C-alpha positions as CSV (number, residue, x, y, z in Angstrom):
1,X,4.7,-19.4,-8.5
2,X,3.5,-17.0,-5.8
3,X,4.4,-19.6,-3.2
4,X,7.8,-20.1,-4.7
5,X,8.4,-16.4,-4.7
6,X,7.3,-16.0,-1.1
7,X,9.7,-18.9,-0.1
8,X,12.6,-17.4,-2.1
9,X,12.3,-13.9,-0.8
10,X,13.2,-12.6,2.6
11,X,10.5,-13.7,5.0
12,X,7.4,-11.5,5.1
13,X,3.8,-11.9,6.2
14,X,1.9,-11.7,2.9
15,X,-1.4,-12.7,4.4
16,X,-3.7,-15.6,3.5
17,X,-3.1,-17.0,0.1
18,X,-0.3,-14.5,-0.4
19,X,-2.9,-11.8,-1.3
20,X,-0.6,-8.9,-0.4
21,X,2.2,-10.4,-2.5
22,X,-0.2,-10.7,-5.5
23,X,-1.1,-7.0,-5.0
24,X,2.5,-6.1,-4.7
25,X,3.4,-7.8,-8.0
26,X,0.4,-6.3,-9.8
27,X,1.7,-2.8,-9.1
28,X,5.5,-3.4,-9.3
29,X,5.4,-5.4,-12.5
30,X,3.2,-2.7,-14.1
31,X,5.7,-0.1,-13.0
32,X,8.5,-2.1,-14.6
33,X,6.7,-2.2,-17.9
34,X,5.6,1.4,-17.9
35,X,9.2,2.5,-17.1
36,X,10.8,0.2,-19.6
37,X,12.6,-1.7,-16.9
38,X,12.4,-5.1,-18.6
39,X,14.5,-7.1,-20.9
40,X,13.7,-9.6,-23.6
41,X,15.1,-12.8,-25.1
42,X,14.3,-16.3,-26.2
43,X,10.6,-15.5,-26.6
44,X,10.3,-14.2,-23.0
45,X,10.5,-10.9,-21.2
46,X,12.0,-10.5,-17.8
47,X,11.3,-8.1,-14.8
48,X,12.4,-8.1,-11.3
49,X,9.9,-9.1,-8.6
50,X,9.7,-5.5,-7.6
51,X,12.4,-4.8,-5.0
52,X,12.2,-8.3,-3.4
53,X,15.5,-10.0,-2.7
54,X,16.7,-13.3,-1.3
55,X,18.2,-13.7,2.2
56,X,21.6,-13.0,0.6
57,X,20.6,-9.7,-1.1
58,X,20.2,-11.1,-4.6
59,X,17.3,-9.7,-6.7
60,X,14.6,-12.1,-7.7
61,X,13.5,-12.2,-11.4
62,X,10.3,-13.1,-13.1
63,X,10.0,-14.5,-16.7
64,X,6.9,-14.2,-18.7
65,X,5.9,-15.8,-22.0
66,X,3.1,-14.9,-24.5
67,X,-0.2,-16.7,-23.7
68,X,-1.4,-18.6,-26.8
69,X,-4.9,-19.3,-25.2
70,X,-7.4,-16.9,-26.8
71,X,-9.3,-14.5,-24.6
72,X,-6.8,-14.8,-21.7
73,X,-4.1,-12.4,-20.4
74,X,-1.5,-11.7,-23.1
75,X,1.4,-13.0,-21.0
76,X,1.8,-15.5,-18.1
77,X,4.4,-16.1,-15.5
78,X,6.6,-19.1,-16.3
79,X,9.6,-18.7,-13.9
80,X,10.7,-17.2,-10.6
81,X,14.4,-17.3,-10.1
82,X,17.2,-15.5,-8.3
83,X,19.6,-17.0,-10.9
84,X,17.6,-16.3,-14.0
85,X,19.1,-17.5,-17.3
86,X,18.6,-14.4,-19.5
87,X,20.6,-12.6,-22.1
88,X,20.4,-9.4,-20.0
89,X,18.8,-9.0,-16.6
90,X,16.6,-6.0,-15.7
91,X,16.7,-3.6,-12.7
92,X,13.9,-2.9,-10.3
93,X,11.4,-0.1,-11.1
94,X,11.5,3.2,-9.5
95,X,8.7,3.7,-6.9
96,X,7.0,7.0,-8.0
97,X,7.0,9.8,-5.4
98,X,3.6,11.2,-4.4
99,X,2.9,14.8,-5.0
100,X,4.4,17.1,-2.4
101,X,2.0,18.2,0.3
102,X,1.6,22.0,0.0
103,X,1.7,23.9,3.3
104,X,-1.2,25.9,4.6
105,X,-3.9,24.4,2.3
106,X,-7.4,23.6,3.4
107,X,-8.2,20.1,4.6
108,X,-11.5,19.1,2.9
109,X,-13.4,16.1,4.3
110,X,-16.2,14.0,2.8
111,X,-17.8,14.1,6.3
112,X,-20.9,12.1,5.5
113,X,-18.8,9.1,4.5
114,X,-16.4,9.5,7.4
115,X,-18.8,10.3,10.2
116,X,-22.0,8.6,9.1
117,X,-21.3,5.7,6.8
118,X,-18.3,4.6,8.9
119,X,-19.3,5.9,12.3
120,X,-18.4,2.5,13.9
121,X,-14.8,3.3,13.2
122,X,-15.1,6.5,15.4
123,X,-17.4,5.5,18.2
124,X,-15.8,8.0,20.6
125,X,-17.3,10.7,18.4
126,X,-20.8,9.6,19.0
127,X,-21.8,12.3,21.4
128,X,-19.6,15.0,19.8
129,X,-21.1,17.8,17.6
130,X,-20.5,17.4,13.9
131,X,-18.3,20.5,13.6
132,X,-16.2,19.4,16.6
133,X,-15.7,16.0,14.9
134,X,-14.5,17.5,11.7
135,X,-12.1,19.9,13.6
136,X,-10.7,16.9,15.5
137,X,-10.0,14.9,12.4
138,X,-8.6,17.9,10.6
139,X,-6.4,18.9,13.6
140,X,-5.1,15.3,13.9
141,X,-4.1,15.2,10.3
142,X,-2.3,18.5,10.6
143,X,-0.5,17.4,13.8
144,X,0.8,14.3,12.0
145,X,1.8,16.1,8.9
146,X,3.8,18.6,10.9
147,X,5.8,15.7,12.3
148,X,6.2,13.9,9.0
149,X,4.3,10.9,10.2
150,X,2.5,10.4,6.9
151,X,3.2,7.3,4.7
152,X,3.3,6.8,1.0
153,X,0.3,4.9,-0.2
154,X,-0.7,3.5,-3.6
155,X,-4.3,3.8,-4.6
156,X,-6.1,3.4,-7.9
157,X,-3.1,3.9,-10.1
158,X,-1.3,6.7,-8.3
159,X,0.8,7.4,-5.3
160,X,-0.7,9.4,-2.4
161,X,-0.4,9.3,1.4
162,X,-2.1,7.9,4.5
163,X,-1.9,10.0,7.7
164,X,-2.1,8.4,11.2
165,X,-4.8,10.1,13.4
166,X,-3.9,10.2,17.1
167,X,-7.2,11.3,18.6
168,X,-7.2,9.8,22.1
169,X,-3.5,9.9,23.0
170,X,-0.3,11.2,21.6
171,X,2.1,10.0,24.4
172,X,3.6,7.2,22.3
173,X,3.5,7.6,18.5
174,X,5.2,4.2,18.1
175,X,1.8,2.7,19.1
176,X,-1.0,2.3,16.6
177,X,-3.1,5.4,16.0
178,X,-6.9,5.5,16.5
179,X,-7.5,5.8,12.8
180,X,-5.7,6.6,9.6
181,X,-6.8,8.9,6.8
182,X,-5.9,8.5,3.1
183,X,-5.4,11.9,1.6
184,X,-5.6,13.1,-2.0
185,X,-3.2,16.0,-2.7
186,X,-4.8,18.6,-4.8
187,X,-3.3,22.0,-5.9
188,X,-5.2,24.0,-3.3
189,X,-6.4,21.4,-0.8
190,X,-6.0,18.0,0.8
191,X,-9.1,15.8,0.2
192,X,-9.9,13.2,2.9
193,X,-12.5,10.7,1.6
194,X,-12.7,8.3,4.6
195,X,-10.9,7.1,7.7
196,X,-9.7,3.6,8.1
197,X,-8.7,1.2,10.9
198,X,-4.9,1.2,11.2
199,X,-4.3,-2.1,9.6
200,X,-6.6,-1.7,6.6
201,X,-4.2,-0.1,4.1
202,X,-1.2,-2.5,4.7
203,X,-1.3,-3.9,1.1
204,X,-1.2,-0.5,-0.5
205,X,1.4,0.8,1.9
206,X,3.6,-2.2,1.3
207,X,3.6,-1.6,-2.4
208,X,5.0,1.9,-1.8
209,X,8.3,1.0,0.0
210,X,11.3,-1.1,-1.1
211,X,11.4,-3.2,2.1
212,X,8.7,-4.0,4.6
213,X,10.9,-2.9,7.5
214,X,10.6,0.7,6.2
215,X,7.0,0.6,7.3
216,X,6.3,1.9,10.9
217,X,6.4,-0.6,13.7
218,X,2.8,0.0,14.6
219,X,1.6,-0.9,11.1
220,X,3.7,-4.1,11.0
221,X,2.4,-5.1,14.4
222,X,-1.2,-4.4,13.5
223,X,-0.8,-6.4,10.3
224,X,0.7,-9.3,12.1
225,X,-2.4,-9.6,14.3
226,X,-4.8,-9.1,11.4
227,X,-3.2,-10.8,8.4
228,X,-4.9,-14.2,8.9
229,X,-8.3,-12.5,8.6
230,X,-7.6,-10.0,5.9
231,X,-9.6,-10.7,2.7
232,X,-8.5,-10.1,-0.9
233,X,-11.2,-7.4,-1.3
234,X,-9.9,-5.5,1.7
235,X,-6.3,-5.6,0.4
236,X,-7.4,-4.6,-3.1
237,X,-9.6,-1.7,-2.0
238,X,-9.5,-1.0,1.7
239,X,-11.6,2.2,1.3
240,X,-14.6,0.2,0.0
241,X,-14.7,-2.3,2.9
242,X,-17.2,-1.6,5.7
243,X,-16.1,-2.4,9.2
244,X,-17.5,-5.5,10.8
């Protein structure tokens, strides 16, 4: 079914074994159900395949039936069609908006995880004092936020952001940044738990936009070069994967 969906939709690079597509559906189908954007009939329920469309702009629909095998998932996918035969067809779910980023709040960093556990991601910091390292990351985050370079990002059940960190050069922001930082928006602070290589959050960033061309060029290019090596664990939880 995943292969049929990938072939029916506008061409995208979903990585090996369509891992990113699987992640995309896991989130988008859940949103459809949570938002009541599904229809029912003939013993089935129907949702859109998120916001995916055919080459002709037609939405793609999924049909699920109840699973009669005990101890298994309650429903299973039985059809992927652009011309679904259903009493009434659903509409795509709304992609939730992340919390607005408040201005002037403190940027709080879990520096041990950033600068010790994942020091191989920031080798140019090796001879830099700890305080200078933290100031550099914090300043790079603020610089990107001031220019609206942050991206929506789905992580562990909620929408948030990733921020590109240009630490060695800012001459061409269409090129990949040195790192990116997932941020958690709190009422009085922005929490930075880790820094990632630019390609690592592609799966979670793809979930958060209607079309893949809405992602920045640098992220699409980085993913194109990395997709064949990306593992399902990395796509599912990029923040838990240690650098090679």
